[in-house]
GUFIMAR-237507 format. One record per residue (C-alpha): x, y, z; residue in three letters. Coordinates in Angstrom, 3 decimals, padded with zeros to 6 digits. Layout:
<atoms>
atom x=X, y=Y, z=Z, resn=ALA
...
</atoms>
This chain:
<atoms>
atom x=081.997, y=-048.062, z=026.280, resn=UNK
atom x=078.381, y=-047.189, z=027.022, resn=UNK
atom x=079.405, y=-043.723, z=028.249, resn=UNK
atom x=081.351, y=-043.136, z=025.050, resn=UNK
atom x=078.369, y=-044.101, z=022.881, resn=UNK
atom x=076.144, y=-041.823, z=024.965, resn=UNK
atom x=078.463, y=-038.851, z=024.470, resn=UNK
atom x=078.830, y=-039.605, z=020.759, resn=UNK
atom x=075.065, y=-039.759, z=020.266, resn=UNK
atom x=074.581, y=-036.497, z=022.178, resn=UNK
atom x=077.237, y=-034.789, z=020.078, resn=UNK
atom x=075.625, y=-036.020, z=016.872, resn=UNK
atom x=072.208, y=-034.716, z=017.920, resn=UNK
atom x=073.739, y=-031.343, z=018.744, resn=UNK
atom x=075.377, y=-031.168, z=015.316, resn=UNK
atom x=072.084, y=-032.101, z=013.645, resn=UNK
atom x=070.299, y=-029.392, z=015.621, resn=UNK
atom x=072.882, y=-026.800, z=014.569, resn=UNK
atom x=072.614, y=-027.883, z=010.924, resn=UNK
atom x=068.811, y=-027.646, z=010.904, resn=UNK
atom x=069.009, y=-024.344, z=012.760, resn=UNK
atom x=071.204, y=-022.871, z=010.023, resn=UNK
atom x=069.303, y=-024.473, z=007.145, resn=UNK
atom x=065.774, y=-023.596, z=008.341, resn=UNK
atom x=066.362, y=-020.181, z=009.898, resn=UNK
atom x=063.922, y=-018.435, z=007.545, resn=UNK
atom x=061.246, y=-021.073, z=008.193, resn=UNK
atom x=061.127, y=-020.231, z=011.906, resn=UNK
atom x=062.977, y=-023.269, z=013.202, resn=UNK
atom x=061.691, y=-024.199, z=016.644, resn=UNK
atom x=063.675, y=-027.306, z=017.551, resn=UNK
atom x=063.802, y=-030.982, z=016.657, resn=UNK
atom x=063.404, y=-034.418, z=018.199, resn=UNK
atom x=065.086, y=-037.670, z=017.134, resn=UNK
atom x=063.330, y=-041.010, z=017.656, resn=UNK
atom x=064.766, y=-044.430, z=016.838, resn=UNK
atom x=062.142, y=-046.720, z=015.237, resn=UNK
atom x=062.334, y=-050.241, z=013.763, resn=UNK
atom x=062.036, y=-048.730, z=010.273, resn=UNK
atom x=064.835, y=-046.205, z=010.781, resn=UNK
atom x=065.380, y=-042.821, z=012.411, resn=UNK
atom x=062.466, y=-040.418, z=012.740, resn=UNK
atom x=063.455, y=-036.744, z=012.870, resn=UNK
atom x=060.589, y=-034.478, z=013.984, resn=UNK
atom x=061.161, y=-030.847, z=012.981, resn=UNK
atom x=059.121, y=-028.071, z=014.619, resn=UNK
atom x=058.780, y=-024.897, z=012.555, resn=UNK
atom x=056.664, y=-021.777, z=012.396, resn=UNK
atom x=056.249, y=-022.119, z=008.605, resn=UNK
atom x=056.204, y=-025.837, z=007.660, resn=UNK
atom x=055.730, y=-025.061, z=003.969, resn=UNK
atom x=059.195, y=-023.540, z=003.723, resn=UNK
atom x=060.676, y=-026.626, z=005.388, resn=UNK
atom x=059.046, y=-028.964, z=002.872, resn=UNK
atom x=059.787, y=-026.781, z=-000.142, resn=UNK
atom x=058.261, y=-026.913, z=-003.590, resn=UNK
atom x=057.489, y=-030.526, z=-004.392, resn=UNK
atom x=059.352, y=-031.667, z=-001.268, resn=UNK
atom x=062.711, y=-030.487, z=-002.596, resn=UNK
atom x=064.010, y=-029.149, z=000.744, resn=UNK
atom x=062.949, y=-032.254, z=002.670, resn=UNK
atom x=064.746, y=-034.561, z=000.244, resn=UNK
atom x=067.892, y=-032.452, z=000.424, resn=UNK
atom x=067.862, y=-032.452, z=004.229, resn=UNK
atom x=067.170, y=-036.215, z=004.298, resn=UNK
atom x=070.178, y=-036.942, z=002.075, resn=UNK
atom x=072.396, y=-034.732, z=004.237, resn=UNK
atom x=071.289, y=-036.457, z=007.425, resn=UNK
atom x=071.992, y=-039.855, z=005.876, resn=UNK
atom x=075.343, y=-039.120, z=004.225, resn=UNK
atom x=076.984, y=-036.565, z=006.540, resn=UNK
atom x=075.520, y=-037.515, z=009.929, resn=UNK
atom x=075.188, y=-041.265, z=009.425, resn=UNK
atom x=071.516, y=-041.659, z=010.328, resn=UNK
atom x=069.959, y=-044.999, z=009.424, resn=UNK
atom x=067.112, y=-044.501, z=006.914, resn=UNK
atom x=066.167, y=-040.975, z=008.127, resn=UNK
atom x=062.532, y=-039.911, z=007.830, resn=UNK
atom x=061.567, y=-036.278, z=008.415, resn=UNK
atom x=058.231, y=-035.261, z=009.889, resn=UNK
atom x=057.419, y=-031.541, z=009.952, resn=UNK
atom x=055.111, y=-030.143, z=012.631, resn=UNK
atom x=053.835, y=-026.595, z=012.905, resn=UNK
atom x=054.435, y=-024.738, z=016.169, resn=UNK
atom x=050.978, y=-023.981, z=017.555, resn=UNK
atom x=051.985, y=-020.849, z=019.506, resn=UNK
atom x=055.278, y=-019.381, z=018.198, resn=UNK
atom x=055.363, y=-016.854, z=021.079, resn=UNK
atom x=055.875, y=-019.724, z=023.544, resn=UNK
atom x=058.817, y=-021.223, z=021.623, resn=UNK
atom x=062.094, y=-019.718, z=022.922, resn=UNK
atom x=064.105, y=-020.633, z=019.806, resn=UNK
atom x=061.700, y=-018.829, z=017.495, resn=UNK
atom x=061.529, y=-015.772, z=019.734, resn=UNK
atom x=065.328, y=-015.617, z=020.020, resn=UNK
atom x=065.598, y=-015.548, z=016.215, resn=UNK
atom x=062.929, y=-012.857, z=015.990, resn=UNK
atom x=064.929, y=-010.718, z=018.433, resn=UNK
atom x=068.074, y=-011.297, z=016.366, resn=UNK
atom x=066.283, y=-010.224, z=013.175, resn=UNK
atom x=064.935, y=-007.042, z=014.784, resn=UNK
atom x=068.371, y=-006.142, z=016.137, resn=UNK
atom x=069.868, y=-006.714, z=012.697, resn=UNK
atom x=067.379, y=-004.227, z=011.261, resn=UNK
atom x=068.741, y=-001.547, z=013.603, resn=UNK
atom x=066.090, y=-001.465, z=016.350, resn=UNK
atom x=067.135, y=-000.530, z=019.881, resn=UNK
atom x=067.716, y=-003.549, z=022.116, resn=UNK
atom x=065.486, y=-002.300, z=024.950, resn=UNK
atom x=062.544, y=-001.713, z=022.645, resn=UNK
atom x=063.047, y=-005.141, z=021.079, resn=UNK
atom x=063.279, y=-006.894, z=024.448, resn=UNK
atom x=060.203, y=-005.245, z=025.976, resn=UNK
atom x=058.024, y=-005.786, z=022.886, resn=UNK
atom x=059.052, y=-009.463, z=022.771, resn=UNK
atom x=058.308, y=-009.928, z=026.473, resn=UNK
atom x=054.838, y=-008.405, z=026.021, resn=UNK
atom x=054.122, y=-010.825, z=023.182, resn=UNK
atom x=055.284, y=-013.836, z=025.189, resn=UNK
atom x=053.359, y=-012.888, z=028.328, resn=UNK
atom x=050.308, y=-012.088, z=026.194, resn=UNK
atom x=050.415, y=-015.676, z=024.897, resn=UNK
atom x=049.933, y=-016.916, z=028.481, resn=UNK
atom x=053.467, y=-017.664, z=029.684, resn=UNK
atom x=053.993, y=-017.752, z=033.439, resn=UNK
atom x=057.344, y=-016.016, z=033.155, resn=UNK
atom x=060.017, y=-014.967, z=030.657, resn=UNK
atom x=063.637, y=-013.885, z=030.797, resn=UNK
atom x=065.468, y=-012.255, z=027.876, resn=UNK
atom x=069.239, y=-011.751, z=028.040, resn=UNK
atom x=071.164, y=-009.787, z=025.401, resn=UNK
atom x=074.945, y=-009.748, z=025.729, resn=UNK
atom x=077.700, y=-008.152, z=023.689, resn=UNK
atom x=078.561, y=-004.618, z=022.580, resn=UNK
atom x=075.053, y=-003.253, z=022.991, resn=UNK
atom x=075.888, y=000.195, z=024.409, resn=UNK
atom x=079.363, y=001.015, z=023.147, resn=UNK
atom x=082.834, y=-000.347, z=022.634, resn=UNK
atom x=082.729, y=-002.407, z=025.848, resn=UNK
atom x=080.740, y=-005.599, z=026.238, resn=UNK
atom x=077.731, y=-005.575, z=028.541, resn=UNK
atom x=074.802, y=-007.757, z=029.543, resn=UNK
atom x=071.181, y=-006.582, z=029.628, resn=UNK
atom x=068.623, y=-008.840, z=031.322, resn=UNK
atom x=064.848, y=-008.352, z=031.148, resn=UNK
atom x=062.513, y=-010.419, z=033.328, resn=UNK
atom x=058.742, y=-010.491, z=033.752, resn=UNK
atom x=056.437, y=-012.899, z=035.557, resn=UNK
atom x=057.621, y=-015.870, z=037.615, resn=UNK
atom x=060.430, y=-018.070, z=036.326, resn=UNK
atom x=062.625, y=-020.639, z=038.058, resn=UNK
atom x=066.309, y=-019.717, z=038.224, resn=UNK
atom x=067.907, y=-022.726, z=039.953, resn=UNK
atom x=067.361, y=-026.335, z=040.912, resn=UNK
atom x=065.887, y=-029.246, z=039.005, resn=UNK
atom x=062.636, y=-027.396, z=038.039, resn=UNK
atom x=064.681, y=-024.726, z=036.230, resn=UNK
atom x=066.144, y=-027.452, z=033.997, resn=UNK
atom x=063.046, y=-029.588, z=033.482, resn=UNK
atom x=060.238, y=-027.018, z=033.406, resn=UNK
atom x=061.835, y=-023.966, z=031.761, resn=UNK
atom x=062.347, y=-023.955, z=027.979, resn=UNK
atom x=065.416, y=-022.212, z=026.558, resn=UNK
atom x=066.465, y=-020.774, z=023.214, resn=UNK
atom x=069.636, y=-019.123, z=021.937, resn=UNK
atom x=070.551, y=-017.103, z=018.851, resn=UNK
atom x=073.362, y=-014.850, z=017.655, resn=UNK
atom x=073.411, y=-011.823, z=015.398, resn=UNK
atom x=076.356, y=-010.128, z=013.693, resn=UNK
atom x=076.329, y=-006.312, z=013.978, resn=UNK
atom x=078.952, y=-003.689, z=013.172, resn=UNK
atom x=080.286, y=-003.428, z=016.764, resn=UNK
atom x=080.435, y=-007.234, z=017.093, resn=UNK
atom x=078.400, y=-010.357, z=017.735, resn=UNK
atom x=075.411, y=-010.243, z=020.115, resn=UNK
atom x=074.081, y=-013.279, z=021.925, resn=UNK
atom x=070.350, y=-013.583, z=022.649, resn=UNK
atom x=069.198, y=-015.973, z=025.325, resn=UNK
atom x=065.446, y=-016.542, z=025.926, resn=UNK
atom x=063.943, y=-018.581, z=028.778, resn=UNK
atom x=060.194, y=-019.210, z=028.976, resn=UNK
atom x=058.064, y=-020.936, z=031.607, resn=UNK
atom x=055.001, y=-022.322, z=029.718, resn=UNK
atom x=051.474, y=-021.651, z=030.996, resn=UNK
atom x=050.745, y=-025.336, z=031.730, resn=UNK
atom x=053.775, y=-025.721, z=034.021, resn=UNK
atom x=052.984, y=-027.184, z=037.452, resn=UNK
atom x=055.697, y=-026.555, z=040.041, resn=UNK
atom x=056.580, y=-029.260, z=042.600, resn=UNK
atom x=055.670, y=-026.979, z=045.516, resn=UNK
atom x=052.176, y=-026.143, z=044.225, resn=UNK
atom x=049.428, y=-027.088, z=046.713, resn=UNK
atom x=045.788, y=-027.775, z=045.886, resn=UNK
atom x=043.292, y=-027.212, z=048.706, resn=UNK
atom x=040.447, y=-029.732, z=048.529, resn=UNK
atom x=036.965, y=-028.796, z=049.807, resn=UNK
atom x=035.931, y=-030.349, z=053.160, resn=UNK
atom x=033.696, y=-033.436, z=053.163, resn=UNK
atom x=030.625, y=-034.187, z=055.292, resn=UNK
atom x=030.007, y=-037.805, z=056.321, resn=UNK
atom x=026.306, y=-038.765, z=056.377, resn=UNK
atom x=025.178, y=-042.076, z=057.885, resn=UNK
atom x=021.815, y=-043.244, z=056.573, resn=UNK
atom x=019.295, y=-045.501, z=058.315, resn=UNK
atom x=020.461, y=-048.632, z=056.486, resn=UNK
atom x=023.998, y=-048.082, z=057.786, resn=UNK
atom x=025.400, y=-046.825, z=054.491, resn=UNK
atom x=027.943, y=-044.042, z=054.878, resn=UNK
atom x=027.992, y=-041.296, z=052.234, resn=UNK
atom x=030.658, y=-038.634, z=051.847, resn=UNK
atom x=029.524, y=-035.342, z=050.362, resn=UNK
atom x=031.612, y=-032.296, z=049.566, resn=UNK
atom x=030.642, y=-029.193, z=051.457, resn=UNK
atom x=030.224, y=-026.054, z=049.444, resn=UNK
atom x=031.806, y=-023.407, z=051.651, resn=UNK
atom x=029.815, y=-020.593, z=050.039, resn=UNK
atom x=026.555, y=-022.508, z=050.585, resn=UNK
atom x=027.472, y=-023.162, z=054.216, resn=UNK
atom x=028.151, y=-019.468, z=054.751, resn=UNK
atom x=024.790, y=-018.561, z=053.230, resn=UNK
atom x=023.026, y=-021.132, z=055.440, resn=UNK
atom x=024.752, y=-019.779, z=058.541, resn=UNK
atom x=023.789, y=-016.221, z=057.569, resn=UNK
atom x=020.147, y=-017.308, z=057.118, resn=UNK
atom x=020.185, y=-018.995, z=060.554, resn=UNK
atom x=021.582, y=-015.839, z=062.144, resn=UNK
atom x=018.894, y=-013.743, z=060.443, resn=UNK
atom x=016.196, y=-016.133, z=061.718, resn=UNK
atom x=017.582, y=-015.889, z=065.256, resn=UNK
atom x=017.572, y=-012.115, z=065.031, resn=UNK
atom x=013.962, y=-012.137, z=063.825, resn=UNK
atom x=013.017, y=-014.461, z=066.711, resn=UNK
atom x=014.681, y=-012.075, z=069.188, resn=UNK
atom x=012.801, y=-009.115, z=067.713, resn=UNK
atom x=009.506, y=-010.993, z=068.067, resn=UNK
atom x=010.403, y=-011.883, z=071.665, resn=UNK
atom x=011.198, y=-008.245, z=072.418, resn=UNK
atom x=007.822, y=-007.187, z=071.013, resn=UNK
atom x=006.010, y=-009.771, z=073.170, resn=UNK
atom x=007.916, y=-008.617, z=076.284, resn=UNK
atom x=007.057, y=-004.990, z=075.539, resn=UNK
atom x=003.363, y=-005.877, z=075.159, resn=UNK
atom x=003.384, y=-007.820, z=078.454, resn=UNK
atom x=005.108, y=-004.936, z=080.237, resn=UNK
atom x=002.575, y=-002.452, z=078.857, resn=UNK
atom x=-000.321, y=-004.673, z=080.020, resn=UNK
atom x=001.189, y=-005.001, z=083.511, resn=UNK
atom x=001.698, y=-001.236, z=083.737, resn=UNK
atom x=-001.894, y=-000.576, z=082.630, resn=UNK
atom x=-003.241, y=-003.069, z=085.192, resn=UNK
atom x=-001.226, y=-001.472, z=088.000, resn=UNK
atom x=-002.414, y=001.986, z=086.966, resn=UNK
atom x=-006.039, y=000.788, z=086.921, resn=UNK
atom x=-005.725, y=-000.728, z=090.393, resn=UNK
atom x=-004.230, y=002.510, z=091.773, resn=UNK
atom x=-007.149, y=004.534, z=090.347, resn=UNK
atom x=-009.737, y=002.174, z=091.884, resn=UNK
atom x=-008.025, y=002.405, z=095.305, resn=UNK
atom x=-008.097, y=006.216, z=095.123, resn=UNK
atom x=-011.813, y=006.211, z=094.270, resn=UNK
atom x=-012.576, y=003.992, z=097.217, resn=UNK
</atoms>
């Protein structure tokens, strides 16, 4: 029974997402989130242009609220509209932008590369754009464009990579656009942070203090010590040379005195 309710709820959320996607396409629909609260059902809508979602005097919001209540059976639905901070990092919005450009007759390669540059310029770690359908001729084909680093398999590819999908109707047929983005703040499970070494100092009162060692400072200190040692060696060489010269002069003086005698 629980499994059936789970599947039913998932299906209802998918239908709501498809409805909002169709209704708010011009507003730059970027996804939605449903939260169950004691006062009812909170539906958070993310959009590039929130003003178009609300409508003049809240007309669109009221219409959507009535539809969610009557057709989808939500209990006291309340809609909250949030603006997408960086539209280039939202895969749904970018998929719709690609669909609009293709509908205007632009070449798919030019559209894909310009979109990838925009997404990577916004700071994404990686992006993958897939366009499938009759893009080259009468036969269906798939064109995939990838830049940066993006997970392709495993649990991180599901949890850390955001996905968006859109379709566009052209004369040859329907094209499917699939966009996958790895956000800039993503931290992969295999990422390793190297901590700086610590130096343990024991004071006279027995208190032990741990201090981080600045590697660059240590290198500079070691270089200064080496320079001091070199200077000491140079001074020692000068002293030895002076002593040798004095010894040689003394021996030469003694030889001259012996010859005179």
